[in-house]
Every structure is written in structure tokens, then in C-alpha cells.
N, C-alpha and C positions, 0 to 999 in steps of 0.2 A: 916233881914235874908239874909246871903250871899249865892250866887248860885255859885258853882264852875263849871268848864267845865264838869267834870265828872257827876255832878248832872244834868246838862242840857242835856247831851248825854244820860244818863240813863233814863230820863224822856221821851225824844224823842224816844228812843228804846221801852219803855213801851208803849207808845201811838201807835207806828207803829205796834207793836206786837197785840195790841187790835184790830186794824183795820184789820190786816192781818187775824185775826181768824174769821172775818165775811165773809163767803162764799156766793157768789151769787148763784142763782138757777142754772145757767149754770155750775159753778164751782162744785156744788154738783152733778150734773148729770154726769160730766166728772169723778169725783171721783168714783161715783158708777160704771161707765162703766169700769174704770181702775181696780177696785176691781173685777168685774166680770171676766175681762180678765186674771187677775192673778190667780183666783180660777180655771178657765177653764185650764189654762197652767199646774197648779198643778195636777188637775184631769187627764189630758191627759198624764203627765208624769208618774203618779202613775199607769195608766193603761198600760203603756208601749208604748203608741201611738206615743210619741215623745221623743227625747232624752233630757238629762239635758241641753245641750246647746241650743236647740230648745226652751224649757221652759224659760231659761234665756232670750232669745231674745224676747219672747212674754211678759215677765214681764218688760223688758226694754222698750218695745213699750208702755206698759200700764203707766209706770212711765213718759214717754214723753208726753202722753195725759194729765196726771195729772199736770205736769209741765207747759204745754202750757195754761191750764185753769187757772193756779194760776198767771200767769204773772210773773212780776219781783218782787213780794212781798218777795219771799224767798231770793233773792239776796240782796235786801235792807235791810231786817231784819238781815241777816247774817253779813253784813257790819257793821251795827250798834252794833250788839252783839260783834263783834271783836274789835270795837272802845272803848267799855265799859271795856272789860277785857284787 
């Protein structure tokens, strides 16, 4: 069976995606915290307590928390996906 470069890259990408899907307890907690922050921002915006821009800033902060918990896995898998496509 011959392996092409594309086959090897696709296999590596699939493996890394599988590993990236395994969240640690700390990552799960950070994701839950970020989701709670996003929900709070939406609720506060809906109640007129904060502006749309303030809600967006809170949601961006929540995204930063999630990204920090995930580490570089997203950047790595995105690079592999781009190489395959």
C-alpha cells in the first residue's frame, strides 16, 4: 500500500483532532466558566444593564478564557487542516 503525502497529513490531522477533542478537567471548568460569562453578558444586555459593546467585550473575555484553557491545540489543528485542504 502506497502512502502519499496527503494521506500522511490527513492521518496526522485526524489523530490530532481526536486528541484535541479530549478535554482535561481544567479545560472543562474553563469552558463552563466562559459559557456562564457569555450567558450573564446576554442576560445583562437583554435587561438593559449594559450596552451591546459591553456585552461583546464580556463575551470576548470569555473566549479568551476558553482559548487559554485550550492551549495551542486550535492553532495546531487549523494548520493541519489547511495543509490537507
